[in-house]
C-alpha positions in Angstrom: 89.5 89.8 118.4 86.4 88.4 116.5 88.0 86.3 114.3 86.2 84.5 111.6 85.0 81.1 114.2 83.5 83.5 116.1 81.9 85.0 112.8 80.5 81.3 112.1 79.4 80.5 115.3 77.0 84.0 115.8 76.7 85.6 112.3 73.0 85.5 111.6 72.0 83.9 108.3 70.4 85.9 105.8 67.1 84.6 104.6 66.7 84.9 101.0 69.9 83.2 99.4 71.8 85.1 97.2 71.0 83.9 93.4 74.6 84.9 92.1 75.7 83.1 95.8 78.0 81.3 93.7 79.8 83.9 91.6 80.6 86.1 94.7 82.2 82.7 96.4 84.5 83.3 93.4 85.2 86.4 94.8 86.4 85.5 98.0 88.5 82.8 96.8 90.2 84.7 94.4 91.1 87.4 97.6 91.9 84.5 99.4 94.3 83.0 96.7 96.1 86.5 96.3 97.2 85.9 100.3 97.7 81.9 99.6 100.1 83.3 96.8 102.4 85.7 98.2 102.8 84.1 101.6 104.5 81.4 99.6 105.6 82.6 96.5 108.5 84.3 97.5 110.0 81.1 98.8 110.7 79.9 95.3 111.5 82.8 94.0 113.6 84.6 96.4 116.9 83.4 95.2 115.9 84.9 91.9 114.8 88.4 93.9 117.9 88.5 95.4 119.9 88.0 92.2 118.4 90.9 90.5 118.2 93.7 93.4 121.5 92.5 95.4 121.4 93.2 99.4 122.7 91.3 102.0 121.6 87.5 102.7 119.2 88.8 105.5 117.5 91.1 102.9 116.8 87.6 101.0 114.7 85.7 104.4 113.3 89.4 105.0 111.6 88.8 101.1 109.6 86.7 103.1 109.6 87.4 107.1 108.1 90.8 106.4 105.0 89.4 104.6 104.6 87.3 107.8 105.7 89.3 110.4 102.9 92.3 109.2 100.3 89.4 108.6 100.7 88.7 112.6 100.8 91.7 113.8 97.7 93.3 111.7 95.5 90.3 112.6 95.2 92.1 116.1 93.2 93.9 114.1 92.0 92.8 111.5 89.0 90.9 111.7 87.7 94.1 114.7 87.6 96.6 111.6 85.4 94.3 109.5 82.8 94.2 112.3 83.1 97.9 113.0 82.8 98.9 108.9 81.3 95.9 107.7 82.9 92.9 106.0 82.5 93.8 102.1 83.5 97.4 102.8 87.3 95.8 104.7 87.2 93.3 102.2 87.4 95.6 98.6 89.2 98.2 100.6 92.1 96.2 101.5 91.8 94.0 98.2 92.4 97.7 96.2 95.0 99.0 98.5 96.6 94.8 98.7 96.4 95.3 94.7 98.7 98.5 94.4 100.7 96.9 96.8 101.4 93.9 94.7 102.3 96.2 91.6 104.8 98.4 94.7 106.3 95.0 94.7 106.7 94.3 91.1 108.3 97.2 90.8 110.8 97.6 93.7 114.3 99.1 93.2 116.5 97.7 95.8 115.6 95.2 98.6 114.4 97.9 101.2 111.5 99.0 99.0 110.8 95.2 98.0 110.8 94.6 102.1 108.6 98.0 102.8 105.9 97.3 100.3 105.8 93.0 100.8 105.3 94.6 104.8 102.6 96.4 103.2 101.0 93.7 102.3 101.3 91.9 104.8 99.3 94.2 106.7 96.8 94.3 104.1 96.5 90.4 103.8 95.5 91.1 108.0 92.9 93.8 106.9 91.4 91.0 103.9 91.8 87.5 104.6 89.0 87.7 108.5 86.2 89.1 106.4 86.3 85.7 103.8 84.6 83.7 106.2 81.9 86.2 107.2 81.8 86.8 103.7 81.0 83.2 102.7 78.5 82.8 105.9 76.4 85.8 104.7 76.3 84.3 101.1 75.4 80.8 102.2 72.4 80.3 104.5 72.1 76.9 107.0 72.8 73.7 104.8 74.6 75.2 101.8 77.8 76.4 103.5 78.9 73.5 104.3 78.8 72.8 100.3 80.3 75.8 99.2 82.9 75.2 102.4 83.1 71.8 100.7 84.2 73.7 97.4 86.0 76.5 98.7 88.5 74.1 100.8 89.8 72.0 97.8 90.7 75.1 96.0 93.0 76.3 98.5 94.1 72.8 98.8 94.8 72.2 94.6 96.4 76.0 94.9 99.1 74.6 97.5 100.1 72.2 94.6 99.7 74.3 92.0 101.8 77.7 93.6 104.8 76.7 94.2 104.9 75.5 90.4 103.0 78.1 88.9 105.9 80.5 90.8 109.1 78.7 89.7 107.4 79.2 85.6 106.6 82.8 86.0 110.8 82.9 87.3 111.7 80.4 84.6 109.2 81.8 81.9 110.4 85.5 82.3 107.5 86.9 80.9 108.4 90.3 78.7 110.7 90.1 80.3 109.2 90.8 84.0 111.4 87.5 85.5 110.0 87.4 89.0 108.5 90.6 88.6 105.3 88.7 88.0 104.7 86.9 91.1 103.6 90.1 92.3 101.9 91.3 89.0 99.6 88.3 88.7 98.2 89.9 91.5 96.4 92.5 88.5 93.9 89.7 87.8 93.2 88.8 91.0 92.3 91.6 92.5 90.3 93.7 89.8 88.5 90.1 89.4 88.0 90.7 93.4 87.2 94.6 93.3 85.0 94.1 90.2 82.5 91.1 91.0 82.6 91.6 94.5 80.6 95.2 94.8 78.0 93.1 92.4 77.5 90.2 94.4 78.7 90.3 97.9 76.2 91.4 100.1 76.6 94.6 101.8 75.2 93.5 105.6 75.3 96.3 108.7 78.3 96.5 110.4 78.0 94.0 113.0 80.1 96.6 115.9 79.8 100.0 114.6 81.6 103.3 117.1 83.5 100.2 119.2 86.9 101.8 119.8 90.1 100.3 118.1 92.6 99.4 120.5 95.4 100.9 118.7 98.1 100.9 121.4 98.2 97.3 122.3 98.1 97.0 118.7 101.3 99.3 118.2 102.8 96.8 121.7 101.7 93.6 120.0 103.4 94.4 116.8 106.2 95.9 118.3 107.0 93.3 120.9 107.1 90.7 117.3 109.1 92.8 115.7 111.7 93.5 118.6 112.1 89.5 118.4 112.4 88.9 114.8 114.3 92.3 114.1 117.9 90.9 115.5 117.3 87.6 114.1 117.6 88.2 110.9 120.2 91.1 111.2 122.5 89.6 113.9 125.1 87.1 112.1 126.0 89.8 109.2 126.1 92.5 112.1 128.3 90.3 114.0 126.0 90.2 116.5 126.6 93.8 118.0 124.9 94.1 121.9 122.2 95.7 120.7 120.6 92.5 119.1 120.5 91.4 122.7 119.0 94.4 123.7 116.3 94.0 121.9 115.5 90.9 121.6 115.5 91.4 125.6 113.2 94.1 125.2 110.5 92.3 123.3 109.4 90.3 126.9 108.5 93.7 128.5 106.9 94.4 125.4 105.1 91.9 125.7 103.9 92.6 129.2 102.8 95.6 128.4 100.5 94.7 125.8 98.8 92.0 128.6 99.1 94.8 131.2 97.1 96.7 128.3 94.4 94.0 127.7 93.7 93.4 131.1 93.1 97.4 132.3 90.7 97.1 129.2 88.8 94.3 130.2 88.7 95.0 133.8 85.2 95.3 135.4 83.3 98.5 135.0 86.2 100.1 132.6 84.3 100.0 129.2 87.2 99.2 127.0 87.1 96.9 124.3 90.4 94.4 124.5 91.8 92.8 121.5 91.8 89.4 123.0 90.8 87.7 126.9 93.3 86.9 128.5 91.0 84.9 130.6 91.2 82.3 127.8 95.3 81.6 128.6 94.4 80.1 132.6 93.4 77.2 130.1 96.3 74.6 130.2 96.0 73.1 126.8 94.9 75.9 125.7 98.7 77.5 126.0 100.3 74.5 125.1 98.6 74.8 122.0 100.2 78.0 121.2 104.0 76.9 122.2 102.8 73.7 119.7 101.8 76.2 117.2 105.5 77.8 117.4 107.2 75.2 117.4 105.2 73.1 114.4 105.1 76.4 112.1 108.3 77.5 112.7 109.8 74.4 111.2 107.0 74.1 108.9 108.0 77.4 107.5 111.8 77.7 108.1 112.8 74.5 106.5 110.5 75.3 103.5 112.3 78.3 103.1 115.4 77.1 104.1 115.4 74.2 101.3 114.6 76.2 98.4 117.3 78.2 99.3 119.1 74.3 99.4 118.8 73.6 96.1 119.0 76.9 94.1 122.1 79.0 95.6 124.1 75.3 97.1 122.6 73.1 94.0 122.4 75.4 91.4 118.8 74.8 90.4 116.6 77.0 88.3 113.7 78.0 90.2 111.4 75.6 88.0 113.1 72.9 89.0 113.1 73.9 92.9 109.6 74.6 92.7 108.8 70.9 90.9 111.4 69.8 93.8 109.0 71.0 96.0 105.8 70.6 95.1 106.6 66.2 95.6 106.2 67.8 99.6 103.1 69.6 99.2 101.2 66.4 97.6 102.1 64.6 100.0 100.6 67.0 102.3 97.5 67.4 100.6 97.1 63.8 100.4 97.5 63.4 104.0 95.3 66.1 104.8 92.8 63.9 103.4 93.6 61.5 105.3 93.0 63.0 108.4 90.0 64.5 107.3 88.6 61.2 107.5 90.8 59.3 110.6 90.6 62.3 112.4 87.8 62.8 114.3 88.0 59.3 115.6 91.7 59.1 116.2 91.2 63.1 118.3 94.5 64.0 119.2 96.9 60.9 118.6 96.3 62.0 114.7 98.9 64.1 115.6 101.4 61.9 117.1 100.8 59.8 113.9 101.2 63.0 112.3 104.4 64.3 113.8 106.2 60.9 113.7 105.9 60.7 109.7 107.3 64.0 109.8 110.0 63.1 111.7 110.4 59.8 109.4 110.1 62.2 106.4 113.3 64.9 108.0 115.4 60.7 108.8 114.8 59.6 105.2 115.5 63.2 103.9 119.1 63.3 106.5 119.8 59.7 105.5 120.0 61.0 101.7 122.2 63.5 102.0 124.8 61.5 103.9 124.4 58.7 100.4 124.7 61.1 98.1 126.7 64.3 99.6 127.0 67.0 97.3 126.2 65.1 94.0 122.3 65.0 96.0 119.8 65.1 93.2 115.7 66.0 93.2 114.7 62.6 92.7 116.6 61.1 95.7 115.4 63.9 97.8 111.1 62.6 96.8 110.1 59.2 98.8 111.1 61.4 101.6 109.5 65.1 100.9 106.4 62.8 100.5 106.7 61.0 103.6 107.4 64.8 105.0 104.1 66.1 103.6 101.6 63.4 104.0 102.7 63.6 108.4 102.4 67.6 107.7 98.7 67.6 106.0 97.6 65.0 108.1 98.4 67.9 111.5 96.7 70.9 109.3 92.8 69.5 109.8 92.2 69.1 113.0 94.9 71.1 114.9 93.2 74.4 115.5 90.0 72.6 116.9 91.8 69.9 118.9 93.6 72.8 120.6 90.8 75.2 121.1 88.6 71.8 122.3 89.2 72.7 126.2 88.3 76.3 125.3 84.7 77.6 126.6 82.7 78.7 123.5 81.7 82.3 125.0 86.3 82.4 124.9 86.7 81.3 121.0 86.5 83.6 119.3 89.6 85.2 121.2 91.0 82.2 121.7 91.1 81.6 118.1 92.4 85.1 116.3 95.4 84.1 119.0 95.9 81.0 116.8 95.5 82.4 114.3 98.6 85.8 115.0 100.8 83.3 117.0 100.9 81.0 113.3 101.4 83.6 111.7 104.0 84.7 114.3 105.6 81.4 114.1 105.7 81.2 110.6 107.9 84.2 110.8 110.1 83.3 113.6 111.2 79.6 111.6 112.2 81.9 108.8 114.2 84.1 110.8 115.8 81.2 113.0 116.5 78.7 110.1 116.9 81.0 107.2 120.2 82.2 109.5 121.2 78.8 110.6 121.2 78.0 106.7 123.2 81.1 106.0 125.5 80.5 109.2 126.6 77.3 108.1 126.6 78.2 103.9 128.4 81.7 104.2 129.1 83.8 101.6 128.5 81.8 98.4 126.2 82.9 95.9 126.8 80.8 93.5 126.5 76.9 93.6 127.9 75.4 96.6 126.6 72.4 97.0 129.4 70.6 99.5 128.3 73.8 102.5 125.2 73.7 101.6 124.4 69.9 102.3 126.3 70.8 105.2 124.1 73.8 106.2 121.0 71.5 104.8 121.9 68.6 107.5 121.8 71.1 110.7 118.3 72.7 109.3 116.8 69.0 109.2 118.5 68.1 112.5 117.1 71.4 114.2 113.5 70.3 112.3 113.7 67.1 113.7 114.2 68.2 117.1 111.7 71.2 117.3 109.2 68.1 116.1 110.3 65.9 119.1 109.5 68.7 120.8 106.0 69.1 119.1 105.9 65.8 119.8 105.8 66.0 123.8 103.7 68.8 123.9 100.6 66.9 122.0 100.3 65.1 125.3 98.7 68.5 127.0 96.3 68.6 124.6 92.8 67.4 125.2 92.2 64.1 124.4 89.5 65.5 121.3 87.8 68.2 120.3 85.3 69.8 121.9 81.2 68.7 120.3 80.1 71.6 118.4 83.8 73.5 117.3 83.4 70.9 114.2 81.5 71.3 111.5 81.6 74.0 109.2 83.7 76.6 111.0 86.4 73.6 111.0 86.2 73.5 107.3 86.5 76.9 106.8 90.0 76.3 109.7 91.2 73.7 106.9 91.2 75.7 104.9 93.4 78.3 106.0 95.4 75.9 106.9 96.1 74.7 103.7 98.1 77.8 103.0 100.9 76.6 104.8 100.9 73.5 102.8 102.3 75.3 99.8 106.0 74.6 100.6 
């Protein structure tokens, strides 16, 4: 699947710079912010949504997982659609539909209606987000592209700090009686700006691959495999882990195998098909090790983030605003860590990953020690220092991660390899929500009001699991290339860094 890396390295820059290109950049940024907000705001708002709509604790997990799972599945074809129909057309069309889906989320009347709307949102985000980096490449020729990303990256980074605070503030403010619904209604402003400004200033370049056949069957097989694994992990606990849960999880393996066979058949010599991914990249040991690393790392980061929000609000009785301010210390640490990593990463190579994971481990141990010492009387101030340390380590990993994993990948396979990484990143996020969320509720039980003692016990177990996954990720780093391959950096890497800030919005 052509990804933003492939777009950045193959798209021909325009010869005449668009005089309104900086205004175009703001339209692209608005579209990106819609995705960033909707990927993260539910981590803070989920308990408020659950109190309003009711439903099971599994539904509470689905409020977050439905979006990331659909995004992961949709990324298999999102970039390809931009090549087939034009990036501007896809971005604007997806932005209109994404805004409509956001309104549907805001007017949800039941858990099922919200989960359905969130799924549609995730699919539309997969159509929208892959177009952004290619459009920036078309807007800014030559050296100006680096200037654009020099502004784009920090803007996204700043939103990661403000995102949780804004979510908590909106829920707390209860504007016009909307409560949690306002976190989705804000997309009306962002979506309108994207469409109105984008129609006027974004370049309407011809599609780069018109007439290409889209492998819908392959995309459906991949999506089915992911869903068959995630669904029983979330639903199994409340259903008493019936046999069908294990049957579905086991069935995901042959579904993934069918997906691989489909891609191999389309890519066979003389077939003339258009596979979604280049399977040859999986022969690279460091790359496949990197995929496992991505699953472990993003699983623990996103799963811990959601579980921590549940711990604060369901367990300690924090308001959404109080929880968002407490969680923001993690995001501040991540922002500082990413800035430091940007200056040291090139020299340290994969050692920066080891350093970041070690610091994350120290932060996790500090969090567990605070819980041991303070117990049910733990406060947000008690947790601030370990959360900042945890965030520092997490942020240090975001900047060089993709570049290192792709370090031994051939240039002709770079687009497919990076596209798979994006998909696995989102799948890992959904898997983390499913596994760690289920563990939290399994220990916390059916409590719906502040119940600090069982919540602290659940948070300790989540911390122990996070520490174990961090240790696994530490070992996997030894299988990655020592340094990024020359030619994978530059503006392309800035684009990757900007997308990784999405996971910092804890």
